[in-house]
N, CA, C and O of each residue as an XYZ file, in Angstrom:
644
protein
N     117.256     81.191      8.860
C     116.068     81.803      7.683
C     115.432     82.295      8.472
O     115.375     82.237      9.700
N     114.775     82.960      7.497
C     113.375     83.839      8.356
C     111.799     83.059      7.591
O     111.822     82.121      6.795
N     110.698     83.673      8.043
C     109.531     82.587      7.935
C     109.159     82.869      6.382
O     108.148     82.291      5.985
N     109.989     83.850      5.272
C     109.666     84.150      4.368
C     110.130     83.155      3.392
O     109.680     83.103      2.247
N     110.995     82.399      3.832
C     111.691     81.485      2.803
C     111.120     80.046      3.138
O     111.619     79.025      2.665
N     109.787     80.051      4.186
C     109.003     79.027      3.820
C     107.646     79.037      3.163
O     106.870     78.169      2.764
N     107.663     80.668      3.217
C     106.480     80.838      1.971
C     106.357     80.226      1.006
O     107.513     80.021      0.633
N     105.559     79.688      0.186
C     105.421     79.147     -0.929
C     105.800     79.920     -2.152
O     106.339     79.224     -3.013
N     105.686     80.894     -2.376
C     106.499     81.800     -3.532
C     107.596     81.898     -3.271
O     107.975     82.432     -4.313
N     108.441     81.807     -2.692
C     109.941     81.454     -2.236
C     110.402     80.778     -2.011
O     111.631     80.838     -1.962
N     109.431     79.224     -1.606
C     110.184     78.130     -1.363
C     110.484     77.560     -3.606
O     111.456     77.179     -4.259
N     109.359     77.780     -3.850
C     109.300     77.309     -5.788
C     110.069     77.450     -5.884
O     110.797     76.466     -5.749
N     110.816     78.951     -6.254
C     111.973     79.101     -6.621
C     111.371     79.937     -7.895
O     110.502     79.435     -8.608
N     111.908     81.285     -8.135
C     111.789     81.632     -9.358
C     112.163     81.219    -10.769
O     111.536     81.391    -11.814
N     113.881     80.362    -10.451
C     114.685     80.926    -11.861
C     115.011     78.758    -11.845
O     115.196     77.971    -10.917
N     114.969     78.664    -12.642
C     115.380     77.068    -12.730
C     116.985     77.148    -12.725
O     117.357     78.300    -12.498
N     117.870     76.382    -12.883
C     119.236     76.712    -12.866
C     120.119     77.544    -13.992
O     121.173     78.179    -13.959
N     118.972     77.153    -15.185
C     119.691     77.430    -16.624
C     118.983     78.869    -16.827
O     119.524     79.790    -17.441
N     117.885     78.933    -16.317
C     117.543     80.717    -15.734
C     118.223     81.766    -14.980
O     118.060     82.986    -15.012
N     119.025     81.034    -14.288
C     119.668     82.065    -13.076
C     120.737     82.177    -14.148
O     120.801     83.342    -14.541
N     121.656     81.320    -14.798
C     122.348     81.638    -15.669
C     122.337     82.753    -16.948
O     123.014     83.772    -17.091
N     121.841     82.468    -17.365
C     120.985     83.487    -18.648
C     120.620     84.627    -17.949
O     120.950     85.695    -18.465
N     119.711     84.672    -16.358
C     119.133     85.818    -15.735
C     120.764     86.731    -15.638
O     120.956     87.804    -16.209
N     121.756     86.034    -14.824
C     123.205     86.759    -14.662
C     123.675     87.192    -15.817
O     123.967     88.388    -15.807
N     123.906     86.437    -17.143
C     124.833     86.989    -18.095
C     124.094     87.850    -18.780
O     124.892     88.574    -19.376
N     122.920     88.194    -19.042
C     122.207     89.129    -19.559
C     122.497     90.454    -19.231
O     122.710     90.720    -18.048
N     122.559     91.661    -20.401
C     122.782     92.944    -20.423
C     121.533     93.609    -19.267
O     121.614     94.231    -18.208
N     120.458     93.130    -20.065
C     119.397     93.166    -19.789
C     118.948     93.287    -18.341
O     117.976     94.031    -18.215
N     119.462     92.679    -17.077
C     119.388     92.243    -15.976
C     119.792     93.735    -15.143
O     119.039     94.291    -14.344
N     121.554     94.362    -15.653
C     121.925     95.155    -15.299
C     121.218     96.905    -15.711
O     121.322     98.006    -15.170
N     120.600     96.456    -16.770
C     119.491     97.462    -17.507
C     118.565     98.146    -16.754
O     118.518     99.363    -16.572
N     117.518     96.927    -16.144
C     116.948     96.648    -15.042
C     116.969     97.427    -13.885
O     116.166     98.269    -13.483
N     118.117     96.974    -13.369
C     118.893     97.513    -12.095
C     118.912     99.431    -11.954
O     118.809    100.285    -11.073
N     119.062     99.369    -13.072
C     119.150    100.906    -13.369
C     118.094    101.624    -13.645
O     117.796    102.615    -12.978
N     117.250    101.108    -14.897
C     116.113    101.408    -14.685
C     115.002    101.531    -13.553
O     114.179    102.411    -13.804
N     114.823    100.930    -12.511
C     113.722    100.276    -11.442
C     114.220    101.785    -11.072
O     113.394    102.679    -11.251
N     115.498    102.135    -10.572
C     115.502    103.048     -9.251
C     115.031    104.250     -9.855
O     114.045    104.880     -9.473
N     115.854    104.578    -10.921
C     115.672    105.906    -11.350
C     114.298    105.777    -12.082
O     114.106    106.782    -12.766
N     113.444    105.017    -12.153
C     111.597    105.667    -12.520
C     111.198    105.577    -10.961
O     110.015    105.900    -10.853
N     111.743    105.268     -9.775
C     111.556    105.545     -8.828
C     111.292    106.652     -8.528
O     110.291    107.182     -8.046
N     112.443    107.068     -8.898
C     113.099    108.531     -8.440
C     112.205    109.502     -8.782
O     111.673    110.303     -8.013
N     111.962    109.342    -10.717
C     110.900    109.977    -11.068
C     109.190    110.220    -10.632
O     108.488    111.230    -10.683
N     108.931    108.969    -10.241
C     107.758    108.735     -9.558
C     107.666    109.715     -8.842
O     106.936    110.696     -8.987
N     108.896    109.334     -7.505
C     108.798    110.535     -6.360
C     108.370    112.041     -6.566
O     107.611    112.799     -5.963
N     109.314    112.167     -7.859
C     109.335    113.905     -7.755
C     107.766    113.941     -8.457
O     106.974    114.818     -8.113
N     107.396    112.904     -9.473
C     106.161    113.633    -10.088
C     105.101    113.595     -9.275
O     104.143    114.339     -9.485
N     105.126    112.705     -8.213
C     104.063    112.495     -7.122
C     104.315    113.660     -6.351
O     103.285    114.308     -6.163
N     105.240    114.098     -5.891
C     105.048    115.639     -4.964
C     104.761    116.742     -5.702
O     104.438    117.777     -5.120
N     104.841    116.683     -7.177
C     104.136    117.974     -8.236
C     103.013    118.020     -8.529
O     102.314    119.032     -8.597
N     102.614    116.570     -8.803
C     100.908    116.160     -8.815
C     100.239    116.604     -7.403
O      99.254    117.341     -7.377
N     100.673    116.243     -6.576
C      99.866    116.536     -5.497
C      99.904    117.889     -4.663
O      99.154    118.049     -3.700
N     100.731    118.770     -5.040
C     100.931    120.116     -5.443
C     100.109    120.529     -5.968
O      99.266    121.219     -5.395
N     100.066    120.221     -7.364
C      98.671    120.764     -8.156
C      97.046    120.466     -7.717
O      96.030    121.162     -7.723
N      97.348    119.062     -7.337
C      96.223    118.822     -6.876
C      95.690    119.363     -5.731
O      94.495    119.336     -5.440
N      96.695    119.925     -4.989
C      95.940    120.567     -3.659
C      96.228    122.500     -3.829
O      95.836    123.433     -3.127
N      96.982    122.462     -4.947
C      97.031    124.204     -4.543
C      96.505    124.854     -5.873
O      96.281    126.064     -5.919
N      96.230    123.675     -7.419
C      95.799    124.954     -8.036
C      97.195    125.055     -8.824
O      96.955    125.194    -10.023
N      98.907    125.026     -8.492
C      99.343    126.113     -8.854
C     100.494    124.367     -9.293
O     100.435    123.311     -8.664
N     101.329    124.647    -10.429
C     102.033    124.157    -10.804
C     101.792    123.423    -12.116
O     102.727    122.749    -12.547
N     100.945    123.458    -12.629
C     100.197    122.559    -14.043
C     101.154    121.932    -14.417
O     101.309    120.740    -14.150
N     102.086    122.737    -15.207
C     102.486    122.631    -15.888
C     103.676    121.629    -16.147
O     104.016    120.931    -17.102
N     104.320    121.944    -14.456
C     105.441    121.013    -13.662
C     105.087    119.405    -13.534
O     105.703    118.340    -13.584
N     104.035    119.756    -13.383
C     103.509    118.475    -12.763
C     103.198    117.290    -13.914
O     103.295    116.096    -13.631
N     102.782    117.805    -15.350
C     102.797    117.354    -16.543
C     103.523    116.814    -17.129
O     103.441    115.677    -17.593
N     104.676    117.856    -17.218
C     106.154    117.325    -17.881
C     106.725    116.265    -16.426
O     107.518    115.352    -16.656
N     106.487    116.386    -15.745
C     106.923    114.971    -14.627
C     106.623    113.934    -14.893
O     107.376    112.991    -15.138
N     104.728    113.960    -14.883
C     104.064    112.892    -15.166
C     104.343    112.802    -16.871
O     103.980    111.640    -17.054
N     104.641    113.160    -17.835
C     105.515    112.845    -19.055
C     106.697    112.230    -18.610
O     106.514    111.042    -18.345
N     107.447    112.489    -18.495
C     108.817    112.194    -17.752
C     108.709    110.193    -16.964
O     109.425    109.206    -17.130
N     107.628    110.409    -16.262
C     107.385    109.455    -15.436
C     107.180    108.537    -16.765
O     108.153    107.926    -17.207
N     106.139    108.461    -17.285
C     105.951    107.757    -18.623
C     106.281    107.364    -19.347
O     105.840    106.257    -19.656
N     107.500    108.118    -20.300
C     108.336    107.731    -20.957
C     109.327    106.250    -20.139
O     109.551    105.191    -20.725
N     109.735    106.546    -18.835
C     110.549    105.842    -18.254
C     109.709    104.751    -17.757
O     110.340    103.748    -17.421
N     108.167    104.697    -17.604
C     107.746    103.286    -17.652
C     107.227    102.657    -19.304
O     107.034    101.457    -19.499
N     107.066    103.690    -20.345
C     107.478    103.005    -21.721
C     108.817    102.072    -21.756
O     108.858    100.976    -22.316
N     109.961    102.715    -21.031
C     111.060    102.284    -21.458
C     111.271    100.943    -20.608
O     111.578     99.940    -21.251
N     111.107    100.817    -18.961
C     111.394     99.931    -18.605
C     110.465     98.511    -19.050
O     110.867     97.349    -19.098
N     109.409     98.921    -19.282
C     108.193     97.861    -19.750
C     109.259     97.107    -21.495
O     109.518     95.952    -21.834
N     109.525     98.260    -22.047
C     110.452     97.320    -23.466
C     111.686     96.580    -22.692
O     111.868     95.363    -22.725
N     112.318     97.306    -22.147
C     113.838     96.544    -22.004
C     113.442     95.388    -20.494
O     114.258     94.507    -20.224
N     112.276     95.530    -19.724
C     111.973     94.454    -18.886
C     111.428     92.918    -20.181
O     111.791     91.742    -20.206
N     110.440     93.709    -21.083
C     110.290     91.947    -22.141
C     111.260     91.474    -23.002
O     111.266     90.297    -23.361
N     112.175     92.373    -23.408
C     113.047     92.080    -23.915
C     114.524     91.085    -22.466
O     115.273     90.327    -23.083
N     114.732     91.119    -21.338
C     115.223     90.935    -20.445
C     113.772     89.389    -20.054
O     114.272     88.483    -19.387
N     112.548     89.204    -20.349
C     112.480     88.367    -19.787
C     112.257     87.292    -20.881
O     112.217     86.085    -20.641
N     112.089     87.956    -22.333
C     112.563     87.049    -23.322
C     114.157     86.461    -23.315
O     114.388     85.370    -23.837
N     115.061     87.129    -22.789
C     116.642     86.097    -22.791
C     116.439     85.568    -21.683
O     117.079     84.528    -21.530
N     115.657     85.933    -20.648
C     115.985     84.424    -19.387
C     115.111     83.596    -19.111
O     115.264     82.684    -18.298
N     113.845     83.873    -19.914
C     112.702     83.082    -20.031
C     112.436     82.464    -21.207
O     112.066     81.292    -21.274
N     112.614     83.239    -22.223
C     112.513     83.304    -23.429
C     110.629     82.809    -24.339
O     110.173     81.991    -25.138
N     110.126     84.105    -23.398
C     109.040     84.721    -23.464
C     109.016     86.110    -23.596
O     109.894     86.597    -22.884
N     108.419     86.903    -24.170
C     108.595     88.569    -23.843
C     108.086     88.885    -22.783
O     108.732     89.254    -21.802
N     106.453     88.747    -22.855
C     106.087     88.695    -21.405
C     105.429     87.465    -20.938
O     105.630     86.385    -21.494
N     104.378     87.655    -19.577
C     103.813     86.708    -19.166
C     104.599     85.074    -19.029
O     104.080     84.012    -19.373
N     106.355     85.309    -18.265
C     106.337     84.055    -18.045
C     106.010     83.946    -17.093
O     105.899     84.875    -16.293
N     105.729     82.673    -16.852
C     105.352     82.454    -15.293
C     105.572     83.116    -14.373
O     104.797     83.953    -13.911
N     106.945     82.778    -13.854
C     107.622     83.618    -12.475
C     107.322     84.778    -12.848
O     107.513     85.445    -11.831
N     106.881     85.650    -13.862
C     106.588     86.981    -13.382
C     104.863     87.140    -13.894
O     104.066     88.032    -13.604
N     104.736     86.324    -14.464
C     102.955     86.057    -14.654
C     101.813     87.737    -14.121
O     101.336     88.566    -14.895
N     101.695     87.698    -12.421
C     101.259     88.767    -12.186
C     101.791     90.299    -12.393
O     101.279     91.359    -12.753
N     102.888     89.927    -12.043
C     103.678     91.225    -12.188
C     103.245     92.225    -13.586
O     102.837     93.384    -13.502
N     103.439     91.494    -14.788
C     102.958     91.948    -15.816
C     101.541     92.411    -15.843
O     101.133     93.521    -16.185
N     100.881     91.420    -15.443
C      99.326     91.877    -15.368
C      99.358     93.188    -15.120
O      99.109     94.061    -15.951
N      99.726     93.394    -13.746
C      99.367     94.760    -13.242
C     100.381     95.747    -13.704
O     100.210     96.954    -13.531
N     101.276     95.330    -14.201
C     102.419     96.765    -15.098
C     101.538     97.000    -16.220
O     101.462     98.203    -16.468
N     100.641     96.052    -17.211
C      99.902     96.189    -17.857
C      98.541     97.218    -17.587
O      97.919     97.938    -18.368
N      98.413     97.009    -16.456
C      97.434     98.279    -15.767
C      97.305     99.691    -15.690
O      96.405    100.473    -15.997
N      99.539     99.935    -14.725
C      99.723    100.802    -15.185
C      99.825    101.645    -16.007
O      99.617    102.856    -15.925
N     100.320    100.703    -17.266
C     100.776    101.564    -18.367
C      99.119    101.697    -19.110
O      98.923    102.723    -19.762
N      98.153    100.843    -19.022
C      96.805    101.716    -19.296
C      96.481    102.666    -18.621
O      95.719    103.464    -19.165
N      96.854    102.907    -17.413
C      96.366    104.593    -16.913
C      97.571    105.451    -17.311
O      97.400    106.668    -17.381
N      98.498    105.050    -17.517
C      99.269    106.058    -18.312
C      98.717    106.583    -19.220
O      98.240    107.717    -19.260
N      98.760    105.336    -20.468
C      98.190    105.486    -21.705
C      96.806    106.188    -21.824
O      96.444    106.739    -22.864
N      96.062    106.131    -20.696
C      94.770    106.802    -20.918
C      95.419    108.636    -20.677
O      94.983    109.638    -21.245
N      96.398    108.564    -19.796
C      96.610    110.333    -19.292
C      96.881    110.629    -20.693
O      96.384    111.636    -21.195
N      97.699    109.764    -21.441
C      98.707    110.989    -22.544
C      97.220    110.938    -23.354
O      96.916    111.727    -24.248
N      96.453    109.964    -22.908
C      95.628    110.444    -24.567
C      95.013    111.494    -24.281
O      95.202    112.457    -25.024
N      94.008    111.656    -23.023
C      93.850    113.062    -22.630
C      94.057    113.967    -22.504
O      93.221    114.870    -22.475
N      95.183    114.086    -22.386
C      96.223    115.311    -22.643
C      96.877    115.355    -24.129
O      97.616    116.196    -24.639
N      96.634    114.809    -24.358
C      96.841    115.044    -26.011
C      95.325    115.605    -27.076
O      95.345    116.462    -27.960
N      94.566    115.083    -26.774
C      93.181    115.490    -27.151
C      92.621    116.056    -27.022
O      91.816    116.447    -27.868
N      92.750    116.634    -25.321
C      91.629    118.008    -24.636
C      90.907    117.075    -24.104
O      90.338    117.492    -23.094
N      90.580    115.493    -24.457
C      88.759    115.507    -23.992
C      89.271    114.822    -22.581
O      88.536    113.872    -22.312
N      90.005    114.959    -21.887
C      90.079    114.905    -20.355
C      90.199    115.843    -19.486
O      91.229    116.219    -20.045
N      90.120    116.409    -18.822
C      90.280    118.126    -17.796
C      91.176    117.479    -16.656
O      91.307    116.554    -15.854
N      91.850    119.002    -17.336
C      93.525    118.830    -16.083
C      93.192    118.358    -14.907
O      94.246    117.953    -14.417
N      91.997    118.108    -13.887
C      91.825    117.698    -12.506
C      91.148    116.181    -12.894
O      90.964    115.446    -11.924
N      90.783    115.678    -14.167
C      90.589    114.051    -14.047
C      91.613    113.746    -14.515
O      91.681    112.541    -14.760
N      92.597    114.398    -14.795
C      93.903    113.615    -15.583
C      94.800    113.506    -14.756
O      95.757    112.770    -14.997
N      94.701    114.248    -13.520
C      95.496    114.161    -12.362
C      95.404    112.980    -11.577
O      96.192    112.158    -11.110
N      93.446    113.283    -11.595
C      93.334    112.073    -10.730
C      93.472    110.391    -11.487
O      93.182    109.382    -10.845
N      93.841    110.362    -12.579
C      93.794    109.364    -13.496
C      95.154    109.291    -13.134
O      95.386    108.260    -12.503
N      96.108    109.990    -13.302
C      97.299    109.554    -12.600
C      97.963    109.459    -11.121
O      99.107    109.077    -10.874
N      97.314    109.749    -10.508
C      97.020    109.363     -8.991
C      96.242    107.814     -9.315
O      97.083    107.282    -10.040
N      95.833    107.458     -9.263
C      95.432    106.263     -9.076
C      96.324    105.143    -10.165
O      96.574    104.068     -9.619
N      96.844    105.283    -11.682
C      98.393    104.956    -12.098
C      99.177    104.899    -10.702
O      99.372    103.773    -10.243
N      99.595    105.891    -10.057
C     100.895    105.758     -9.369
C     100.413    105.009     -8.168
O     101.293    104.588     -7.417
N      99.419    104.819     -7.923
C      98.978    103.598     -6.725
C      99.032    102.387     -7.349
O      99.551    101.549     -6.612
N      98.750    102.019     -8.260
C      98.844    100.746     -8.987
C     100.220    100.576     -8.895
O     100.731     99.688     -8.213
N     101.169    101.811     -9.895
C     102.692    101.774     -9.745
C     102.969    101.169     -8.197
O     103.193     99.970     -8.026
N     102.945    101.738     -7.547
C     103.401    101.232     -6.193
C     103.318    100.070     -5.680
O     104.120     99.668     -4.837
N     102.265     99.334     -6.157
C     101.783     97.777     -5.672
C     102.601     97.225     -6.687
O     103.482     96.506     -6.215
N     102.610     97.324     -7.995
C     103.382     96.796     -8.839
C     105.037     97.024     -8.405
O     105.748     96.026     -8.521
N     105.484     97.910     -8.059
C     107.179     98.112     -7.378
C     106.964     97.238     -6.497
O     107.985     96.586     -6.284
N     105.739     96.796     -5.633
C     105.832     96.174     -4.022
C     106.307     94.696     -4.368
O     107.045     93.961     -3.711
N     105.411     94.374     -6.093
C     105.988     92.815     -6.508
C     106.839     92.780     -7.011
O     107.326     91.697     -7.337
N     107.365     93.847     -7.280
C     108.904     93.261     -8.107
C     110.012     93.172     -6.897
O     111.067     92.546     -6.997
N     109.554     93.973     -5.631
C     110.807     93.781     -4.760
C     110.494     92.756     -4.008
O     111.574     92.276     -3.663
N     109.365     91.946     -3.408
C     109.008     91.069     -3.477
C     109.690     90.241     -4.274
O     110.807     90.115     -3.773
N     109.606     89.630     -5.225
C     110.377     89.066     -6.349
C     111.930     88.746     -6.305
O     112.587     87.712     -6.428
N     112.317     90.442     -6.013
C     114.053     90.184     -6.071
C     114.259     89.597     -4.897
O     115.252     88.888     -4.738
N     113.023     89.880     -3.542
C     114.145     89.396     -1.871
C     113.361     87.964     -2.410
O     112.295     88.231     -1.856
N     113.168     87.022     -2.885
C     112.685     85.561     -3.344
C     113.833     85.708     -3.831
O     114.812     85.384     -3.159
N     113.956     86.165     -4.950
C     115.379     85.597     -5.556
C     116.528     85.377     -5.149
O     117.248     84.414     -5.413
N     116.798     86.541     -4.290
C     117.842     86.889     -2.940
C     117.871     85.109     -2.113
O     118.737     84.236     -2.048
N     116.668     85.206     -1.678
C     116.473     83.891     -0.970
C     116.786     82.578     -2.008
O     117.520     81.711     -1.533
N     116.453     82.441     -2.920
C     116.597     81.176     -3.526
C     118.018     81.124     -3.909
O     118.623     80.077     -4.141
N     118.519     82.305     -3.963
C     120.074     82.031     -4.371
C     120.978     81.623     -3.109
O     121.879     80.784     -3.115
N     120.483     82.501     -1.883
C     121.293     81.970     -0.565
C     121.154     80.262     -0.654
O     122.155     79.646     -0.288
N     120.084     79.531     -1.076
C     119.679     78.619     -0.826
C     120.219     77.718     -1.332
O     120.373     76.568     -0.921
N     120.577     78.261     -2.378
C     121.171     77.315     -3.722
C     122.581     76.664     -3.129
O     123.267     75.927     -3.837
């Protein structure tokens, strides 16, 4: 067993036996398992397009379209993730096992929503919109890391059970 298995976040366990059964039985687990890598792929493409625009000033339209696609993916995965949490933990958001992941997710959503507001109203200049996007993307990477950490914890818990 690795040292990770002795870390308190891993040792406490993410799921009760009943929650594990609900997690494994719900279609929303599969939905999340598909949407997460799709969102990550859209993120990587968008990141490249945003960095290209920021560094060269070219490709604003493509960068904007990619940010809109990433934002759509984010909103979809957040809604389906809330449904998943309800199915597994009995509440739509902020279940204790995923509290901090949800908190950080809301930060990511807030920045994406600020981007949308700025884009749709014209209240925020293109360069500032890209800065907001890059900040959102940094926090998104942190959030994705949180979920990968929890996935690893769940796997270790399952192996120990």
